[in-house]
VMD Tcl script that draws the C-alpha trace (Angstrom):
set ca {
  {16.65 29.39 -35.44}
  {18.10 26.68 -33.41}
  {18.28 23.00 -33.04}
  {18.74 22.31 -29.17}
  {15.20 22.14 -27.39}
  {14.33 21.99 -23.58}
  {10.77 20.65 -23.16}
  {8.76 21.66 -19.85}
  {5.68 20.11 -18.75}
  {2.88 21.03 -15.96}
  {4.28 22.51 -13.02}
  {7.90 22.62 -14.41}
  {10.01 25.72 -15.49}
  {13.65 26.19 -17.15}
  {16.09 29.08 -17.51}
  {18.94 29.45 -19.51}
  {21.63 31.71 -20.90}
  {22.51 29.42 -23.84}
  {21.99 31.22 -27.21}
  {21.37 28.07 -29.02}
  {18.63 26.59 -26.98}
  {14.59 27.04 -27.24}
  {12.46 26.18 -24.33}
  {9.21 24.47 -25.31}
  {5.69 23.42 -23.82}
  {2.29 22.38 -24.90}
  {-0.61 24.41 -23.23}
  {-4.15 24.11 -22.74}
  {-5.78 25.63 -20.02}
  {-2.58 26.02 -18.34}
  {-0.45 29.32 -18.75}
  {3.20 29.79 -19.63}
  {5.07 32.75 -18.70}
  {8.15 33.52 -20.53}
  {10.40 36.16 -18.59}
  {13.92 37.50 -19.96}
  {16.43 39.98 -19.38}
  {17.49 41.42 -22.77}
  {20.66 43.16 -20.93}
  {22.01 40.12 -19.25}
  {20.70 37.83 -22.12}
  {19.08 35.11 -19.77}
  {15.39 33.95 -19.80}
  {13.03 31.01 -18.99}
  {9.54 29.76 -19.20}
  {7.20 28.32 -16.42}
  {4.13 26.12 -17.06}
  {1.53 26.90 -14.80}
  {-1.27 24.00 -14.18}
  {-3.53 25.92 -11.67}
  {-2.36 29.47 -10.64}
  {-5.18 30.28 -8.42}
  {-7.60 28.36 -6.28}
  {-10.51 29.31 -3.92}
  {-10.28 28.32 -0.48}
  {-12.90 29.15 2.01}
  {-14.42 31.57 -0.57}
  {-11.07 33.37 -0.61}
  {-8.85 33.37 -3.59}
  {-5.60 31.75 -2.96}
  {-2.70 32.54 -5.42}
  {0.15 30.56 -3.82}
  {0.75 28.05 -6.63}
  {1.02 30.80 -9.14}
  {3.08 33.03 -7.01}
  {5.55 30.21 -6.34}
  {5.60 29.19 -10.09}
  {6.65 32.67 -10.69}
  {9.02 33.38 -7.93}
  {10.82 30.17 -8.71}
  {11.27 31.16 -12.44}
  {12.43 34.81 -11.25}
  {14.96 33.62 -8.68}
  {16.47 31.08 -11.04}
  {17.02 34.07 -13.56}
  {18.46 36.26 -10.62}
  {20.99 33.58 -10.33}
  {21.92 33.77 -13.88}
  {22.47 37.28 -13.74}
  {19.36 38.98 -14.33}
  {17.91 42.13 -12.70}
  {14.29 41.93 -11.64}
  {13.89 45.72 -12.90}
  {14.88 44.66 -16.35}
  {12.52 41.68 -16.88}
  {10.34 41.35 -19.54}
  {7.39 39.23 -20.25}
  {5.22 37.16 -22.70}
  {2.39 34.88 -21.70}
  {0.59 32.35 -23.39}
  {-2.33 29.59 -22.83}
  {-5.44 29.83 -20.47}
  {-7.60 28.34 -23.36}
  {-11.00 27.08 -22.46}
  {-10.70 23.35 -23.91}
  {-13.78 21.85 -23.35}
  {-17.17 24.22 -23.37}
  {-19.21 24.25 -20.10}
  {-16.27 23.03 -18.11}
  {-14.31 25.10 -15.27}
  {-13.06 28.54 -15.75}
  {-9.45 27.56 -14.60}
  {-7.84 28.63 -18.11}
  {-9.25 32.35 -17.51}
  {-8.40 32.31 -13.89}
  {-5.04 31.29 -14.88}
  {-4.79 34.29 -17.33}
  {-5.72 36.66 -14.77}
  {-3.45 35.49 -12.07}
  {-0.63 36.07 -14.86}
  {-1.60 39.59 -15.88}
  {-2.01 40.77 -12.50}
  {1.19 39.28 -11.12}
  {3.09 40.92 -13.86}
  {1.45 44.11 -13.19}
  {1.81 44.12 -9.37}
  {5.54 43.27 -10.08}
  {5.94 45.85 -12.65}
  {7.17 43.56 -15.23}
  {6.01 44.64 -18.60}
  {4.17 41.88 -20.67}
  {5.30 42.68 -24.36}
  {2.97 40.41 -25.72}
  {0.03 37.80 -24.89}
  {-1.85 34.93 -26.59}
  {-4.23 34.31 -23.76}
  {-7.72 32.55 -23.69}
  {-9.57 31.16 -26.84}
  {-10.43 27.44 -26.90}
  {-7.08 26.03 -28.67}
  {-4.27 24.30 -27.35}
  {-0.89 26.07 -28.08}
  {2.72 24.71 -28.82}
  {5.31 27.56 -27.58}
  {8.95 27.90 -28.16}
  {10.87 30.27 -26.44}
  {14.30 31.43 -26.93}
  {15.61 32.79 -23.68}
  {18.61 34.80 -24.47}
  {16.57 36.97 -27.25}
  {13.12 36.86 -25.83}
  {11.77 35.38 -29.20}
  {8.61 33.49 -28.90}
  {6.70 31.44 -31.50}
  {3.17 29.92 -31.10}
  {1.40 27.40 -32.87}
  {-2.39 26.37 -32.30}
  {-4.05 23.14 -32.36}
  {-5.87 24.48 -35.41}
  {-2.54 25.45 -37.17}
  {-1.02 21.95 -36.37}
  {-4.13 20.19 -37.76}
  {-4.77 18.51 -34.41}
  {-8.59 17.61 -34.48}
  {-10.68 19.29 -31.80}
  {-12.78 17.01 -29.44}
  {-16.07 17.82 -27.81}
  {-16.78 16.80 -24.25}
  {-19.22 14.21 -25.32}
  {-16.57 12.53 -27.67}
  {-14.10 12.66 -24.74}
  {-16.31 10.81 -22.16}
  {-17.53 8.47 -24.75}
  {-14.11 7.32 -26.03}
  {-12.98 6.79 -22.35}
  {-15.65 4.06 -22.09}
  {-15.31 3.70 -18.39}
  {-18.42 5.54 -17.23}
  {-16.39 8.58 -15.81}
  {-18.36 11.55 -16.10}
  {-16.33 14.82 -16.05}
  {-18.10 17.62 -14.01}
}
mol new
graphics top color blue
foreach p $ca { graphics top sphere $p radius 0.5 }
foreach p [lrange $ca 0 end-1] q [lrange $ca 1 end] { graphics top cylinder $p $q radius 0.2 }
display resetview
């Protein structure tokens, strides 16, 4: 499609109205939400590391809400209208069996947020156990995904990761 690419990482977001630009990110348990306004032809993507946390046995979505609102506000500055926004969501994998359910929590937050804000999620690729590479063209809403398996990236088991560190660190 295009040659220009903007890469975002954990905790970042980007918006654009440039037709020849794609926004790109790599996801594991993180979630990326791609939003765009098809009429204004502007869009953007965020990369949420931890959308929800539990504090004193109560769920706190401050990090996820902040990430989503930053993305939405920057889109509004480019001429988007909140009522016309459309979404696609990616990520939230369980990268290492037996470790935290942060990926599932990120997925749940993202879909919940979109539903509560009445932003239609037109497609999603959430959960599973494979990392994803996402490309998103913000002016058209086109998104492409490749999983680690499709990219030929070898999968590691928790025991291989710990053993290769060689420093006695145990992940719990």
